[in-house]
N, C-alpha and C positions, 0 to 999 in steps of 0.2 A: 485563361477565360474562367470567370467565376461561374460556380455552379448556379442554375436559374433558381429563381426563388420557389419552393416548394407548394404546393396548393395545401390551404389548411385542412381539407380531406383527409388528405394524406397523412400529416402530423397527427390528427386526431386517429386515425385508423391504426397509425403504428402504437400510438399510446394506449390502445385498445386492447391490441394484440399482445405487445411487448410485456409478458408477466415481469415483473421485478424480481421476485424471488429466482424464477429463471435466467434471468440476463445476470444478476450479482452473482448467483452460483456459481457461475463459470472462471469467476476471479477470487471467491471468498467461500471458506467452507463455513456453510451455514448451519446451524443447529435450532432446531424448534424450542421454544421457551413460550409456553403459554400461547397466545394467538398469533405472537410474531416470532422471529427468527431473528439469532442474535452470530456472531462472528468476530471475528478480529478485523480491525479496520485497514482497508487496503492504502489510506492515505496517509497514516502515521503509524509508527512503530507502538505497539502496545503489547503487555503479557497477560492481561485478560480482557473478554470481549466485552467492547463497549459499542460496537456496531450494531445497530437493529435495522429489521427491514420489516415494514408492515405490509402484508399481502392485500389485507383490508383498503387500505390508504395509497397502496401504490407508491410508497415512499420510504426513504432509507434514512437515517440520522447517524451520526456517531454522537455520543454523549462527551467523548474525550478531544475531539478535534472540532466539534461542529460541523462536519460537512454532512451536507445533508440534499434531498431533491427527490426526483423521481427517475426512472431508466433512463432515460435520456440523458440526464445531468449527469448521471453516474458515469457512462461510458464517455462523454464527454472530459469530464475531469481526469477520470482515470488514464485515458489515452492522449490528454492534451487535443482533442480534435474539434472539429467544427461542429455547430448544430445540424447543418445541413448532411453531413458528412455521416454522421451518427444516425440520424432518421432514415438517410439511404442504407447504409449497412442493416440497420433493424427492419427496413421495410424488406430487403432480400430474403434475409432469415426468415420473418414471418409471412413471406408470400404477399405481401401488402401492394397494389400496383401503383406505380408512381407517377402521380400528375404534376405538372408544374403550371405556373401560372402564364406560361409560354407555350402553349402547345407546339409549337413550330421549333422550339429548342430542345425537344426531348430527345430526338436522335442525336445532337450533341452533347447531351446529358449522359446518355450513355456511353457514348466514345470516352469521355473525358474520365468516367468512374470507372471506366474498365481497364485501367491499368492495372491495379491490386489484383481484381477480379481474374485477369488474362493469367497473372503470374500463378496466382493458386492454380488457375486451371491447367496451365501448361506442366506446373510441377504435378499435379495430381495425375496428368495422362502420361508424363514421363515415369512416375513410380509405377503405375500399370504395364508400361512397356517394359520394364526393368525386370517386374515379376512374370511377365509373360516369357521375356527371353531367359530366365533361369529353367524354364521347364523344356527349352528347346536343347537340339544337341551340343549345340554350342556353350549353353550353361550348364552341361552335366559337372564339368569339373568344379564349378561354384555350388553346385548344389551337393555333390559329395563331400566338399570342405565342411559345408553346413552340418551335413548329416554325421557324418564320420570323423572330422576333426574337432568341430563342436559338439556333437552329439544332442543335435536340437530335432525335436520332433517338428512333422508338418505343421502340428495346430500353433507353435511358436513362431515358424517361419512365416505363416500366414499373419499370424498377430501382430507382427513386427513390419509385414510388408517388405521383406527382404527379396532382392533381385539380382539381376546381372545385367552389367554393361558389355556389350559387346565390342569385340577388339578392334573393328573397323574405325577409322578416323571420322566419318560423315554418317554412320548408323542411325545414329538419333535424330540427327541433324534432316536429314532425308526424310525420316519418318513425320515428324514433326514439321516442316515446312512444306514437303512436295504431297505427302499424303493428307495431313490434318490441315494444313494451310495457317500455321499460326506463323506470324511476322518474325524475321529472325532475330529483330532487335528486343523482341519479348523474351526469345531463348538465351540471349546475350544477358538481358538484365536479371533473369531468374540466375543465371551462375551456370549453364546448362552447355553453352557451348563459347568459344573464343575467336576470335578474328585472326586470320592468318595474316602474318608480318609482311609477307609479299607475296603479290597475286590475287589478293582480294580472298573473299570467301571465308569461310568457318569451317572449323573442326570442333569434335565432341570435346568435352572439356574432362569428361569420365570414359576410358575404353578398359575392356578387360578386367573388370574392377566387381567385385561383390558388392552390391548396393544397400545402402541401409538408408532408409528415408529419416529424415530429421522432421518432426512436426511438433508446432506450438503447442501450448497446453490445451486449445480446443482440438487438437486431433488433425489439422489442417498440415499438410507437406508444406514447408518453406526451404527446405535444403537437402543436401545429401552427404553422407559420407562413405566413399568407398575404398574398400579395402584391396590392395594388389593381390593376385593369386600367383604372382613369381615369388622365388626364394629370395627374399631380400639379402638375406645373411649371405648366402652364395656368392649372388650377384656382387656384393660389396668386396668379400674376398677377391672376387676375379678382378673387379675392376671398381676401385673407392671412388672414381670420378662418375657424374651422370647416372646415379643411382635413382631410380623412382622412389618416392615416399610410401612406405607401407599404408599408410593412411591418407587420403587427400578429401578436404572437407569443400563444400561450395563457399566460395567468395561471400564476402558481405555484400548483401543487397538489400532491397527496399523492403524486403519480408524477414531476413536473416540477420542476425548479430550474434555472434559467437558467446560473447560476453553477458549476453541478457536471454540466452537459451539454454536450457538442460534438455537432455536427449531423454525421453520416455516419462517425462513429466505429466504428459495427456494419460499413461497408463498408471502412474504411480499415485498420482492427486489423491485420489480415494482412498487406496492403501496407507499413504501417510495420515491421512484425517482419522482414518479407522484405529491404526496402531499409534497414534500421535508420536509419530517418529519418521524421521527422512533417514534414508542411507543415501550417501554419495559415493560413486566409485568413480574410476578413470575413464573405463574405455566402454565402448558400446556393448561388446561381448560381454563382460562383466555384468552389466543392467539385466542384458537380455538372459544370460544365465540364470540370474537371481528371480528375475520374473517367470521363467519356465520351472524353477523349483518351489514357487509359490511366495516367495519373500518380494511383495509386490510393490513395496514402499521405497523402491529403489531408481535414482535418476542418476545420470552420467555426466560428466562436466564439459564435454567433446575436447578433451586432450588440453584444455588450458589450464589456468591458475584459476581455482575459484572465486569469482568476484563476489564484490559486496551485494550485486543487484542480483545475481542468481541465489545468494543467500536468503535475501528480503522476499524472491519469488518463491524458495522452497517455504519459508516460514509461515507465508499466509496460510498453510494447509496442516500445521500442528498448532495445539495450543498451550503444551508444555514447552515449543521452541526446542526440541531435543534435535539434535544433528549428530549423525554420525559419518566421519570420515572413513572410508575404507580405501586406502591408497594403496598403492603396491609397496611392500615392504624393502624394495631396495634403493639406493640411493638417490634416483631419480622419483621414487613415489614418496619417499622421505621429504625430499626437497619443495614436491609438489603440496604436502600436507603442510609444511613450514610457511610456503608462499599462502595458503589458504587461511592459516591462523593469522599470519599477518594481515591479511585483507579484512578477517572479522574480530580481530581481538580486541576492540574497542568494544564489541557488542558483549563478548565472551566476559571481559574483566567485569564488565556492568551486571553481568547475569541475564543479559537478553536473550542469550542463547546457551542451550546447555548443551555443550560441543563436546564429542568424544573421538579419539580416535582409535580405527582399529587394525592393526598389522595381522596379517594370517599367518601361521606358521608356515616355518620353510620359505617366507618370502615369496610366496605364493600370490596370486592374483585371487577374486572371486571366482572366474570362471574354471581355472585349474582347480581351486579347492574344491569345488562341486562335484568333479571328475570322481573324488577319491571319496568324499564325505557325504553326509547326509544334509538335507536343509536345516534337520533338528540341531547338526554340529554348528552348523553357522548360526543360527540364530542364539544358541548359547554362548557364542563367542562374542555377537552381538549385546546380549547380555550383560557381560562380563567386561566390555569396552571400557579403558582406563577413561577419565574424564582429561581434555585436553592439557592442563596444568600437571597432572601426574604424568602425561605421555611425556610433556617436554623437559620435566627434571629428569626424565629416565634417560632421554635423548641426551643431557647435557653432561649426566655422569658416565652414559656409555663408554666403554674402553678407556675409562680414566683411573688411573692409581691413586688414589687419596692419600695414600702413605707418602706420595712425592710431593714436596713442597710446592714445586711448579703448577703439578696438575691442582693440586687442593687450592692454591690461589687461585686458579682461572676458573674453576668449579664454583666456588663462593661468589665472584664475580658476576657470573651469569646467573646464578641464584638470585642474588641480591636485585639485581636488572630486572630479574621477571616477577619478584614478589615487591617491588615498588610500585610494580602497575596495578595490583589488586585493590580496588576501590573499597570492598567491603571489608571492614575492619575484622569480624569474625573470622571470613575464609582467609585474610591473610595472616591472622594470627594463627591458624591450623597448619597452614604451609611454613609457617616460621619453625613451629615446632616440628614439622616432619622432615623440614631441610636439615634443621640440628640434629636431629636423630641420625640421618644419613650421614652429614659431617663427623658426627661422634662414634663412629666405625664402632657400635656396639658399646663403647664405654658409656653407659648411662650417668656416669658422674661428671662428663664432659657435656651434657646436653644443656645445663643453665649458662653454661659459658657460652655454647655455639649461639644459643638464644638471643642471649645479651648481646654477642658480635653482630648478628645477624641485624637486630634490632638499630643497632647503633648505625650501621651501612643503610640501612633503609632510610631513617629517619624521615617518614614520610610528612611532609606537607599538609594540615589539616586544615581548611578552609574553615572560618569561624562561618556558622549557621543560625540565623535568628528566623525563627518561626513567626511569618507575618499575622499581624493581627486580624482578626475578621470583623467584617462590619458590624456584625452583633456585638463582638467584644467592645470596639471603638465607640459605640453608641451607648453601652453598659459604664464604660469609664468616664464617658464625657455627659451622663445623662444630665445631671444639674445646670452645667453651664450652657448646655445646648437649649434645656429649655427656658432659659433666660435672657441667652445673648440673641442679637439681631446682627451680626458681623459674620463674615463669611466662616463656615461650617468647615472644618475637615473632610468629613464624611458627606457633605451635602451632595456629592455628583454620584457617590455611590447611591444615596438613598433616592435619588431622583431617577437615576438609571433603572434601578430595582423599580420603582413605582411605574413608569413609563412601559417598562417590558410586560410586567404583571397586568396592565390593563389592557395593553396588545394583545397579549397571549388568549386572555379571558375573550375580548372581542374575537379573534380567530375562532377559538374551542368551543363557545358558549353562546350559540346565536341568538337565545331566549335575552341574554344581556345586553346585546348592540343597542337596543333602542334606548334604554337605562345610559350607557355609556355617552350616546352620542347627546342627551339631553342634558347630562351632569357638565360636559365640556362646553356645550353652547350656553348654557345657564351662566356660568362662573366665566364665560370669555377664555378657556384655556386653549393652548397651544402645546405640542410637543417641542420641550425645548431640546433635546438631543439629536443632532443632525440625522442621523441612521433612521431614529424612531420618527421623526417627522417625514424623511422620504417615504416610509412603509407607508403612514399613514395617509400618505397625499396619492399613494397607489391605491390604496383601499377604496380613496374618495371616488378616484376615476374610475375603479369596476365598479363600484356602488352606486356611480350617478344614475342609474336608469330606476333605482330602488328608493333614492334618497327623496324623489319628488313625491312619492307615494308613503313615505317614511315606513316602509316595509324592509327593514334592514334584516330582519331574521330570516328573509326568503333569498338570501343571496347563495346560491347553490355553487360546491364546489370553488368557496373563497380562495381555500389555501394552493389548491391546484392552480388556478388561475394565477394566482399569485408567484406562484413558483414558477411557471412558465413565462410571465412576465420579466421575472428578475434573471432569467437565461442572460440576456442583455445585460446586466449591471452586477457582474461577479463581485466588483468590491464591496459594493453596497449588500448583497447577499450574505456576504461571510460575517457581517456585524449581527444582521437579524434572523439568520436562517433557524437559531435554536428556538426562536418563538413559535416555527410551525410545528414543534413536536412536544409532547409533553410527557415526561417520566413520572415515577412515583412521587417524588416530592411536590412537582409540579400539580400534579393531581390533586394531592390533599389541599394545596394552596386555594385553586379555585372551585373546590367543592365549597368553599366558603363564599361564593361570589358575590352576594351583596354588601356584606362587610368588608370584602377586601375592594371590590370597586370604590366604596366611600372612603377608603382606606387611602387607596392610591391617588383618588382625584386631592384627597385632603393634603397629603403629600406635595404633588404638583402645583396645588393652589398656595400652599406654604412658599414654595421655592420662588414663585412668581411675586408674593406679595414683599417676600425677602428682596428680591432683584428691585422693584420699584421702591421701596422703603430707601434702600442704598443710594439709588439713581438721585430720588429728590432731595434725600440728605446732602449728599455731595452738592448738587446744584445751588441747594439752599446755602452752604458754608461757602461757596464759590462767589455768591452773590453781593456785591455792597449795599447795604440798606440805605444810604446816604444819596447814592447816584440812582438807586433802581429800586424804590421802598416797594411800588407795587407788585414787581418780579419777587422781590426778597419775600413778601407775604404772601404770594400766591406759592411759590416753594415749600415755603414754612407749613402752611395749610395741608400741602400735598403729602408732605414726608408724615405729618403729624397724623393724618387720616390714615395711613398705612401702618402706623405704629398702634394707633387703636385697635386696628382689625388685627394684627398680629396677636395684641394681648388676649382680643376675643376667643382668638381660637387656640390657644396657648392650653387651654385645659382638652383642647380634642388630641394635641400634638402628640402627646404620649401613647394616648391609644392609637392614633392612626400608624405610627411608627412601629408601637409592639406588632399590630395586625400584620403588616410588612414583612418584620425581622422572623 
């Protein structure tokens, strides 16, 4: 069933209550800059922030990818969600009563929307149940494990909501279904219970386990990790078959995807932003121990190889894009680091992430290390962690005897493979010299030879790069010919696009100029030539139709906001004109000269229309036979000649007009 249409009052109330800075800051680290806020755009990868949020206008805009809109549009685009779904979500968050145009359907609406809400609710209730069970006699062993083995204080146990799943097969099931009256289907969808193979019914997915809630970046419980309290190593030694896993995670659900989730991100995003660095560890308790030690920029990868999606999620919160992988120093940890590097190597080679690798001394993980060292010791290791290329080079030469020909050859081949992928020439040259020193085994006389050998094998293919010529330079290079020619111009579309866009931007942001723009367009009988500009102008006229009759164009309140709401239905067209709803420093300077710029833009549009008419009538005249159609021949001649005279008359204005626009 489709969601019933929402009442306009509900939509308006959501727009009033949902502050855009509040909404966006859940996904993007925003910093105050003047009267606006800036951050790294969540819609495309960037190194420096070009994403701007205006609290006064309740709008966002990215000067890099031209994404823009209001709070509703932001959540729609980021989550690929429908308009109604987002409005309802924000309505719940800001406690806006939901009205629909069909009051009798409200009950059905609530049932339809309740699936995700019920999942969040039943998971939150389960987390409370596990926390309560930890304090009961049956949870004593789990509590002792946290306090003694993990050396966690009460405040940390509460901070992360740690709990205990009782040993019974149906303990949670009975509590949630029989006592709390949740449908069993909801519990199954949440990954809390499993259906029995025979005889029907269900059993608890987590039993006799220490429970660790997994939360999304907003802090909502979306899954669990459960650690067994039995001695797995002893169990495996006694009977290798049927050994239960040490850690058991919730299955993939409507709310939870391992490859898109990071443990403790909700706790760490503030620290990542403040320290401008993110630390990724392997295990839950590594992250918990580091947070307990005050190192609160740490997340865990949920026991899987770090994915590109997880990396992009982390990088939202750090401007410098500094990421430290602190995986275990054993073979499994090294392999995990290698896999993670493989996932994000392209970003690292391009310098889009400052990737470092930290291996702790004696092969310890972060939790073990902090039992015998101070947080300051760990912070110092973080500070001195090697860049990923240095770490990989050390992995290549580790346990190799470069005096042996076979090892030397294999190491050289692996180093060449690594060096080939470095895009930046300065960085590549640095590492070529560094690797040459390693291969020279301390004999400085061999370094030039090793460098030459490496460069010969790398032989990087360098793609030719030609800097595109700007429209301004193209106009400057062809100025004399453009002033005298009436043939199709190579920069005609770019000039027309700029002129029309400028005129529309002035109309949107300078209400006092609207009357003049309308008058000029009507007097010259001009239309916008480019389809996306014409489409926007039609929408403006539709919204302004009530004021057109009174000629009161300046009194159109909230024109931009109404247009943006209108364009939610036209995402393709919006992508082409959304930049016009925003003004940066360059645009501000342009529209400060509005009277001159309006005249220049109108003149440019007029010129292009004259050019088109001139070429049209000239072509018709050339195609007409004067012998068989003398009257039509003469008519076309007079028409194209008249347009030619008009072109000659405005040639003097032409240079001024284009200069104003450029």
